[in-house]
N, C-alpha and C positions, 0 to 999 in steps of 0.2 A: 351244396345243400342249401335249401331255402332257409332264410333267417327271419325271425320275428323281431319287431321293434319294442323295447321296454326301456323307457327313459332315453337310452342311447341306443344300444343293440341288444336283442335277445339272441344270444349265441350259445353254441354247445361248448361246454368246458370239458376238458379231459383231466382225469385223475388216475392214480395207480389203481390196480385191481384190488389191492388190499383195502384201500380207502373206500372204494365202491362197495365192497362187501359189507363194510361197517355201516354205510348209508342204508343198505337194504335191511339191516337187522331189525330196526325199529318197526317198519311196516310188516315185515314177516312175522313178528311177535303179535302184532294185532290182527293178522290175517285169520288166526285161529278162531277168532270171534266173528268172522265175517258172515256166517249164516245167521247169527243172532243179532248182529250189529244193525243199528238203526239205519234206515234209508230215507232220511228226510228229503223233501222236494222244495224247490224254490220256483217262483214264477218270475221270469225276466219281461218286464214290460218296456217295449221299445217304440220309437217312432214309426216302425215298419211293421209292428205286430208283436205278439208275445210268444214265448216258447218257455217250456218247463225243463228243468235239470233235476234229475234224481241223484242225490249225492251218496257216495259210498263211504260211510263211516267206518265200516268194517275193514277196508283195505287202506283207506287214507284218513285215519282218525284226526291226526294233527292238521292236515290241510283242510279238511271239512270244518273242524272246529274254528280255524283261523278265518275261513271264508264266511262262516255264519256270524262271527263277531262283526265283520265289516257289513254284512247284510243287515243285522240287527241295529247297527249304529247309523244306518242310512248313508253309508259311504257311497254307495253306487247311484244315488238319486242324481239325476241330471248330469250323468257322465257320458262319454263317448265311446263308440267303437271307432278307435282312432286308426286302427291298422286292418286292412282287408286285402288279402291276397287270394285271388280266384283259384280254387282247386287245392287250396292249402289250409289257411286259417282265417277266422276273424278274431280280433283281440281288442279288449276294451276294459273299462272300469277304473282307469287311473287318472283320466283327464276330464276336467269340467267342460262345459259348452264353450268356454272362452279359450280352450286348449291350454288351460293351466294345470299342471300336475298337482294333484291333491295329496296332501300329507297322508302317508300310510306307514306309521312307525312300526307296525307289528309284522315281523317276519316269521317264516316257519321253516322247519326242517324239511329238506328235500326227501319226499316219499316216492321217488320215481321207481324204486326197486319193489313195489307192491304187487306186481303181477298184472296190473292194468295196463293196456297198451293204447297207443295214440291211434285208434281207429276212427274211421268217420263217425261223427255224431258224439264223440267223447269230449269232455271238457277237462282242460288242464290248467295248471298254474304257471303263469308266465314269470320269468325271472331274468336277472342280468347275468353276467359271467359267474359271479359267486353262486355256486349251487344252492345255497341257503338263503338267497335274496328275495325269494318270492314273497309278495305281500298281497295286495288286493287285485291286481291285474290277472285276468284269466283269458283263455282262448278256447274257441270251439273248433275242432278238426272238421274241415270240409271234405276230407280225403283220408285214406289210410296213410299215416305219416310215420313210418316206422324209424325214420332218422331222428325223430324226437325221443325215441325210447332209450333206455339205458343199456349199456353193455359193460363188459368187464374193463373196457378201456376208457369209458366216459360216464359222466353223470347224464341222466335224461331229464325229462320234464314230467312232473307228476300229474297223472290223470287221477281225478277224484270224483268224476261224475259222468253222466250221459244224458243226452236229450231224449226225453220220453214223449214230448209233445211239441210240435211246431217247428220240426226240422225244415219245413218249407219256408218258414220266416228266416231261419239261419241261412239257407241257400240263397234267398233273395238278398239278404245283406251281403253275402259272399259275392254277389254279381253286380254290386253297384260300381258306378264309374269312380275312379280313384285318381289321385294325383297329388299336388303339393297343397297342404293346408296347415295354417299355424306353424309349429316348429318342424313339421314333417315335410321332407322334400319329395316323398312318393308314398304310395299306397294308403293315403288318407282318403276317405270318402269325400268327393267334391261337394255333395250335399250331405250335411252331417247326419249320421245315425245316432240318435240319442237314446241312451238307457234312461227311461223315465224314473224307474225304480226297480229294485228286486226285493221280493217279500217271500216269506215262508208260505207254503201251501198248508192250510189248516188240516185237511184230511188227505194226505198222500195216497196215491193209488198203490 
């Protein structure tokens, strides 16, 4: 199974079925408000162009709230897409342009049991082995990645939004040349791809 890098490695963690059922309970409770839930949008401005993410507060209320706290604080300004795997994902938001990990003290509960799946064009929260270790780093699926979805035997990776504009930019980032850069031995863009900033869209579609 493909893996993502988050500080050390972004890996799948396994837990018992009962524990997973508990993890799914919070998002399931929020799902009832999905139809009426807000769908804010953010614009991701990068050195290769811009793309827009529509966030799903109804299905992933905790993850979206956490993500927007980082957006509003300017956390993503001048950070990198530090991990690019063609036909899999692009991942970023955690390292500055000097490849230094930015402090991200706010963690969020894993909402991977919310019914949203890791299909092409969806946006998810990266994490370490601890299923509740997700903070500011996010990824965009370049392909349908069902191996990142939860099951009764494992925690998954929480999807909390979808690209609604600029998927061509995402695909272009997903096809850049990669190798070793900074602390990364592989999969880092040779020519840095910079997230200039992420801002809320004033009048979402």
